[in-house]
MIPA-540464 format. One record per residue (C-alpha): residue in one letter; residue number from 1; x, y, z. Coordinates in nm, 2 decimals. Layout:
% MIPA-540464
A, NUM, X, Y, Z
...
***
This chain:
% MIPA-540464
M, 1, -4.76, 0.48, -1.33
D, 2, -4.74, 0.70, -1.02
E, 3, -4.46, 0.95, -1.01
I, 4, -4.16, 0.84, -0.80
I, 5, -4.07, 1.08, -0.53
C, 6, -3.75, 1.09, -0.34
P, 7, -3.82, 1.00, 0.03
Q, 8, -3.55, 1.25, 0.14
C, 9, -3.60, 1.57, -0.05
G, 10, -3.93, 1.51, -0.22
S, 11, -3.79, 1.57, -0.57
G, 12, -3.94, 1.39, -0.87
Q, 13, -3.61, 1.39, -1.06
I, 14, -3.53, 1.03, -1.02
K, 15, -3.33, 0.79, -1.23
L, 16, -3.29, 0.41, -1.23
N, 17, -2.97, 0.30, -1.06
G, 18, -2.92, -0.07, -1.11
D, 19, -3.03, -0.34, -0.88
T, 20, -2.98, -0.39, -0.51
Y, 21, -2.80, -0.68, -0.35
Y, 22, -3.14, -0.86, -0.32
G, 23, -3.23, -0.80, -0.69
K, 24, -3.48, -0.51, -0.64
Q, 25, -3.47, -0.21, -0.87
N, 26, -3.27, 0.07, -0.72
H, 27, -3.34, 0.44, -0.77
K, 28, -3.13, 0.75, -0.73
C, 29, -3.24, 1.11, -0.68
N, 30, -3.07, 1.36, -0.91
I, 31, -3.11, 1.64, -0.66
C, 32, -2.98, 1.50, -0.33
G, 33, -2.82, 1.17, -0.44
R, 34, -3.04, 0.95, -0.21
Q, 35, -3.06, 0.59, -0.32
F, 36, -3.38, 0.40, -0.25
V, 37, -3.62, 0.12, -0.35
I, 38, -3.99, 0.15, -0.39
N, 39, -4.20, -0.01, -0.12
P, 40, -3.90, -0.15, 0.08
K, 41, -3.97, -0.45, 0.30
N, 42, -3.74, -0.47, 0.60
K, 43, -3.64, -0.82, 0.68
V, 44, -3.72, -0.93, 1.03
I, 45, -3.42, -1.08, 1.20
T, 46, -3.52, -1.35, 1.44
D, 47, -3.37, -1.41, 1.78
E, 48, -3.23, -1.74, 1.66
E, 49, -3.06, -1.56, 1.37
K, 50, -2.92, -1.29, 1.61
Y, 51, -2.78, -1.57, 1.83
K, 52, -2.60, -1.73, 1.54
I, 53, -2.46, -1.39, 1.43
K, 54, -2.33, -1.34, 1.79
K, 55, -2.15, -1.67, 1.76
L, 56, -2.01, -1.59, 1.41
L, 57, -1.87, -1.27, 1.55
L, 58, -1.65, -1.48, 1.77
E, 59, -1.50, -1.66, 1.47
R, 60, -1.25, -1.57, 1.20
I, 61, -1.52, -1.44, 0.96
S, 62, -1.54, -1.10, 0.81
L, 63, -1.85, -0.88, 0.85
R, 64, -1.93, -0.92, 0.48
G, 65, -1.89, -1.29, 0.51
I, 66, -2.15, -1.30, 0.80
C, 67, -2.38, -1.09, 0.57
R, 68, -2.36, -1.36, 0.30
V, 69, -2.40, -1.65, 0.54
M, 70, -2.70, -1.50, 0.73
N, 71, -2.85, -1.30, 0.44
V, 72, -2.85, -0.97, 0.63
S, 73, -2.74, -0.62, 0.51
L, 74, -2.40, -0.47, 0.60
P, 75, -2.56, -0.15, 0.75
W, 76, -2.79, -0.36, 0.97
L, 77, -2.49, -0.58, 1.08
L, 78, -2.27, -0.27, 1.16
D, 79, -2.55, -0.12, 1.37
F, 80, -2.60, -0.46, 1.55
T, 81, -2.23, -0.50, 1.63
V, 82, -2.20, -0.15, 1.77
N, 83, -2.49, -0.21, 2.00
L, 84, -2.36, -0.56, 2.09
Y, 85, -2.01, -0.43, 2.17
G, 86, -2.15, -0.16, 2.39
Q, 87, -2.32, -0.43, 2.61
T, 88, -1.99, -0.58, 2.72
L, 89, -1.78, -0.26, 2.73
D, 90, -1.56, -0.23, 3.04
D, 91, -1.65, -0.59, 3.13
I, 92, -1.42, -0.88, 3.04
G, 93, -1.59, -1.15, 3.24
I, 94, -1.31, -1.20, 3.49
K, 95, -1.39, -1.39, 3.81
T, 96, -1.16, -1.29, 4.09
E, 97, -1.37, -1.48, 4.34
Q, 98, -1.20, -1.79, 4.20
I, 99, -0.90, -1.69, 4.41
N, 100, -0.95, -1.84, 4.75
E, 101, -0.88, -1.60, 5.03
M, 102, -0.92, -1.64, 5.40
D, 103, -0.84, -1.37, 5.66
G, 104, -0.62, -1.20, 5.40
V, 105, -0.43, -1.52, 5.31
I, 106, -0.43, -1.63, 4.95
F, 107, -0.41, -2.01, 4.91
R, 108, -0.23, -2.02, 4.58
T, 109, 0.06, -1.82, 4.42
L, 110, -0.06, -1.56, 4.18
E, 111, 0.14, -1.54, 3.86
T, 112, 0.06, -1.32, 3.57
E, 113, 0.21, -1.29, 3.22
A, 114, 0.19, -0.96, 3.03
D, 115, 0.26, -0.88, 2.67
E, 116, 0.16, -0.65, 2.39
M, 117, 0.07, -0.73, 2.03
W, 118, 0.07, -0.52, 1.71
S, 119, -0.25, -0.42, 1.53
F, 120, -0.38, -0.12, 1.33
V, 121, -0.69, 0.08, 1.27
K, 122, -0.79, 0.21, 0.92
S, 123, -0.43, 0.20, 0.79
K, 124, -0.11, 0.04, 0.89
E, 125, 0.03, 0.39, 0.98
D, 126, -0.22, 0.40, 1.27
K, 127, -0.05, 0.13, 1.48
Q, 128, -0.24, 0.02, 1.79
R, 129, -0.08, -0.20, 2.05
I, 130, -0.30, -0.45, 2.24
W, 131, -0.16, -0.48, 2.59
I, 132, -0.28, -0.80, 2.77
A, 133, -0.23, -0.95, 3.12
I, 134, -0.33, -1.31, 3.18
D, 135, -0.34, -1.53, 3.49
I, 136, -0.11, -1.83, 3.44
K, 137, -0.32, -2.08, 3.64
T, 138, -0.67, -1.99, 3.54
K, 139, -0.58, -1.87, 3.18
Q, 140, -0.82, -1.58, 3.24
V, 141, -0.74, -1.25, 3.08
I, 142, -0.74, -1.01, 3.38
A, 143, -0.69, -0.69, 3.18
F, 144, -0.63, -0.54, 2.84
H, 145, -0.56, -0.20, 2.70
V, 146, -0.53, -0.06, 2.34
G, 147, -0.29, 0.22, 2.28
D, 148, 0.07, 0.30, 2.17
R, 149, 0.38, 0.12, 2.30
S, 150, 0.48, 0.39, 2.56
E, 151, 0.50, 0.37, 2.93
N, 152, 0.17, 0.56, 2.95
S, 153, -0.01, 0.27, 2.79
A, 154, 0.16, 0.03, 3.03
K, 155, 0.02, 0.25, 3.31
E, 156, -0.33, 0.22, 3.16
L, 157, -0.30, -0.16, 3.16
W, 158, -0.18, -0.16, 3.52
K, 159, -0.48, 0.06, 3.63
K, 160, -0.72, -0.21, 3.48
I, 161, -0.55, -0.50, 3.66
P, 162, -0.76, -0.61, 3.97
E, 163, -0.61, -0.50, 4.30
I, 164, -0.56, -0.85, 4.43
Y, 165, -0.32, -0.91, 4.15
K, 166, -0.14, -0.57, 4.18
K, 167, -0.08, -0.65, 4.55
N, 168, 0.01, -1.02, 4.53
S, 169, 0.10, -1.14, 4.19
V, 170, 0.44, -1.19, 4.02
F, 171, 0.44, -1.05, 3.67
Y, 172, 0.64, -1.21, 3.39
T, 173, 0.71, -0.98, 3.08
D, 174, 0.96, -0.94, 2.81
D, 175, 1.24, -0.68, 2.84
W, 176, 1.04, -0.39, 2.71
N, 177, 1.13, -0.08, 2.93
A, 178, 0.77, 0.04, 2.96
Y, 179, 0.70, -0.24, 3.21
K, 180, 1.00, -0.16, 3.43
G, 181, 0.86, 0.19, 3.51
V, 182, 0.52, 0.05, 3.61
I, 183, 0.54, -0.29, 3.77
P, 184, 0.69, -0.29, 4.12
K, 185, 1.05, -0.42, 4.10
N, 186, 0.99, -0.69, 4.37
Q, 187, 0.70, -0.83, 4.16
H, 188, 0.85, -0.81, 3.82
V, 189, 1.04, -1.09, 3.64
V, 190, 1.19, -1.01, 3.30
A, 191, 1.17, -1.33, 3.10
D, 192, 1.46, -1.42, 2.88
K, 193, 1.38, -1.53, 2.53
G, 194, 1.32, -1.90, 2.52
S, 195, 1.27, -1.92, 2.90
G, 196, 0.91, -2.02, 2.86
Y, 197, 0.78, -1.77, 3.11
T, 198, 0.56, -1.59, 2.85
N, 199, 0.44, -1.90, 2.66
I, 200, 0.08, -1.87, 2.78
I, 201, 0.04, -1.50, 2.69
E, 202, 0.20, -1.56, 2.35
R, 203, -0.03, -1.85, 2.28
F, 204, -0.33, -1.64, 2.37
N, 205, -0.20, -1.37, 2.14
C, 206, -0.21, -1.63, 1.85
T, 207, -0.56, -1.73, 1.95
L, 208, -0.68, -1.37, 1.95
R, 209, -0.52, -1.30, 1.62
Q, 210, -0.67, -1.61, 1.46
R, 211, -1.02, -1.57, 1.60
V, 212, -1.08, -1.20, 1.56
S, 213, -1.08, -1.14, 1.18
R, 214, -0.98, -0.78, 1.20
L, 215, -0.65, -0.88, 1.37
V, 216, -0.54, -1.13, 1.10
R, 217, -0.22, -1.02, 0.93
S, 218, -0.23, -0.93, 0.56
A, 219, -0.61, -0.95, 0.55
L, 220, -0.88, -0.73, 0.40
S, 221, -1.07, -0.73, 0.73
F, 222, -0.96, -0.44, 0.96
S, 223, -1.12, -0.19, 1.19
K, 224, -1.22, 0.15, 1.05
T, 225, -1.26, 0.31, 1.40
I, 226, -1.08, 0.27, 1.73
E, 227, -1.42, 0.22, 1.91
N, 228, -1.51, -0.09, 1.70
H, 229, -1.15, -0.22, 1.73
I, 230, -1.17, -0.21, 2.11
G, 231, -1.53, -0.34, 2.10
A, 232, -1.44, -0.65, 1.90
I, 233, -1.14, -0.73, 2.12
N, 234, -1.34, -0.68, 2.44
Y, 235, -1.63, -0.89, 2.30
F, 236, -1.40, -1.18, 2.23
I, 237, -1.21, -1.16, 2.56
Y, 238, -1.54, -1.14, 2.75
H, 239, -1.67, -1.47, 2.60
Y, 240, -1.33, -1.63, 2.62
N, 241, -1.32, -1.57, 3.00
I, 242, -1.68, -1.67, 3.08
T, 243, -1.65, -2.00, 2.89
L, 244, -1.32, -2.10, 3.06
H, 245, -1.31, -2.39, 3.30
V, 246, -1.15, -2.19, 3.57
W, 247, -0.90, -2.37, 3.80
H, 248, -1.01, -2.35, 4.16
Y, 249, -0.80, -2.43, 4.46
P, 250, -0.97, -2.69, 4.69
Q, 251, -1.13, -2.54, 5.00
I, 252, -0.93, -2.59, 5.31
Q, 253, -1.14, -2.76, 5.58
***
């Protein structure tokens, strides 16, 4: 039998180290600690399988669950998701052209609800608030930001809101002080508890928490890095927006 050589350091001091997930003999180098199999055969992931994985990432399924369903490795899936999230970064699929405007006149009242929801990264001590603004009529998410619960985070959310909303929309929020220092007073309505003025955003918060597995309370699925946390949220919101049947005001003849 040919001598087994470590592919990383070239050492011949190799020991058997159990079986891999796929049942192949695993080896470990006594010098550098590298684990490997002899004559590895990388599985080719088809475009159809990648499409299914993209769909599964929009559902309440953990990454390890997707690995089991699609028979792919966790390292491959992690690399795939990082690249996928990067493709929609800074794009949430909002269509402001759905707002009819003629000679500076907007033919429907713009109303927006804003709220923030609790989440965490790596541990529950690292709290990350997800700030969201949503158009009441179209149900589109027009902006989101991940940060703390301070006025600075409210300002970051405001920066991401399209100009047409910042100039013309009424904003309904709860009584959190951070909003009061950011939203112009004449455009801001503080919604009393039970008034119903934040029902849509609260319903979307429930949808987001139930569909993105890393946001589910008391679950083993959670983000290890802030980049993946934001990427997963952005990816879901992007697809949520582009698949909406967007309300459109009839053209005025």
